FINU-759136 format. One line per 5 residues: number of its first residue (from 1); their letters; for each residue x, y, z of C-alpha. Coordinates in Angstrom, 3 decimals, decimal comma. Layout:
! residues N
NUM	A	X/Y/Z; ...
***
This chain:
! residues 117
1	MEELQ	79,671/87,785/94,416; 77,782/89,643/92,006; 77,284/92,646/93,516; 80,689/92,782/94,322; 81,794/92,824/90,681
6	DILEN	80,085/95,065/90,260; 81,473/97,569/92,980; 84,473/96,437/91,930; 84,328/96,722/88,626; 82,414/100,158/88,290
11	YASLV	82,745/101,948/91,459; 86,310/103,055/93,187; 87,703/101,434/96,013; 91,423/101,346/97,499; 93,761/99,256/95,203
16	NPEDL	95,368/97,975/99,110; 93,356/97,581/102,431; 95,976/99,691/103,806; 96,263/102,172/101,809; 94,026/104,300/103,306
21	VTCTN	97,232/105,964/106,329; 97,059/109,333/108,170; 100,301/111,923/108,327; 101,522/114,817/109,002; 101,843/116,245/104,700
26	IQNMD	101,853/114,782/101,305; 104,880/116,169/99,380; 104,812/115,009/95,731; 100,675/113,849/95,917; 102,546/110,779/98,594
31	PVGVK	102,159/110,840/102,056; 105,068/112,170/104,333; 104,687/111,089/108,605; 102,393/107,652/108,141; 101,344/107,747/111,935
36	NNFSA	98,055/106,967/114,228; 99,198/109,796/116,726; 99,029/113,481/116,785; 99,518/116,641/118,266; 97,063/119,719/117,355
41	GKVYA	97,178/121,070/114,308; 96,610/119,556/110,198; 96,216/115,599/109,508; 96,461/114,752/106,440; 93,307/111,505/105,055
46	WATLR	95,634/109,943/102,174; 94,867/107,018/100,208; 95,324/105,580/96,904; 92,319/104,367/94,554; 91,426/102,253/91,479
51	APKKE	88,850/104,277/90,026; 87,596/102,529/86,831; 85,753/105,893/85,695; 85,143/109,046/87,348; 82,991/109,587/89,486
56	TVTFE	83,247/111,469/93,826; 84,214/110,300/96,613; 84,057/111,137/100,692; 85,381/111,548/102,938; 84,456/111,559/107,145
61	WLDDS	85,774/113,119/109,940; 84,282/111,502/112,417; 85,119/112,163/116,477; 84,453/109,559/119,022; 80,931/109,438/119,190
66	GNIIY	80,489/108,572/115,378; 80,486/112,198/115,058; 80,727/114,189/111,497; 82,868/116,371/112,103; 84,531/117,275/108,699
71	ERSIK	83,167/116,222/105,737; 85,156/116,834/102,006; 83,986/115,107/98,381; 86,741/114,985/95,783; 85,967/113,925/92,393
76	VGMDE	89,036/111,301/91,385; 90,086/110,475/87,819; 89,449/107,266/85,695; 92,640/104,971/87,008; 92,967/101,682/87,028
81	NGYRI	96,880/102,067/88,467; 95,947/104,142/91,246; 94,979/108,007/92,072; 96,077/109,348/94,547; 94,557/111,647/96,473
86	YDPQT	94,261/113,577/100,302; 92,413/115,741/102,342; 94,253/117,722/105,182; 91,909/118,971/108,352; 93,288/120,768/111,989
91	FNTAG	92,187/119,224/115,185; 92,588/121,686/118,245; 91,536/119,154/120,809; 92,883/115,814/122,056; 90,940/112,962/121,635
96	TYEVV	89,556/109,680/119,475; 88,699/110,201/116,173; 88,397/108,204/113,000; 88,191/108,947/108,461; 85,749/107,186/106,416
101	LYNSK	86,381/107,321/103,331; 82,669/106,473/100,100; 82,642/106,003/96,603; 80,326/106,973/94,796; 77,690/104,391/95,621
106	GIEIG	77,470/105,348/99,205; 80,071/102,659/100,177; 82,594/102,465/102,947; 86,105/101,955/101,289; 88,563/102,058/103,862
111	SQEFI	88,756/104,522/107,166; 91,451/104,911/109,470; 91,039/106,329/112,649; 93,821/108,216/114,712; 94,513/109,926/118,482
116	IE	95,247/113,996/118,209; 97,451/114,151/122,124
***
């Protein structure tokens, strides 16, 4: 329990468990077209984080075998109420994929599976 409290007090986490989504676009830092099935092309991952300090979080985009196909680190600012971030990637091959978000301690703080048709 102490370790969980330490993580919540010192590292980024999602504001709510459903605050990591895949979508078709971003407008004014908010997700547009939230869904899990896409045609080939650009897919955005969007998240709202509670960030008790400045740190770097990492999006990992995985194929259906769990291999990392894209990875991007983003610096987040200190914001207890919701620091919004996003990362776009392009997919041209049909299949099932997953985006996973990690805080700077390397702990998975959210994931979302999606399909390219």
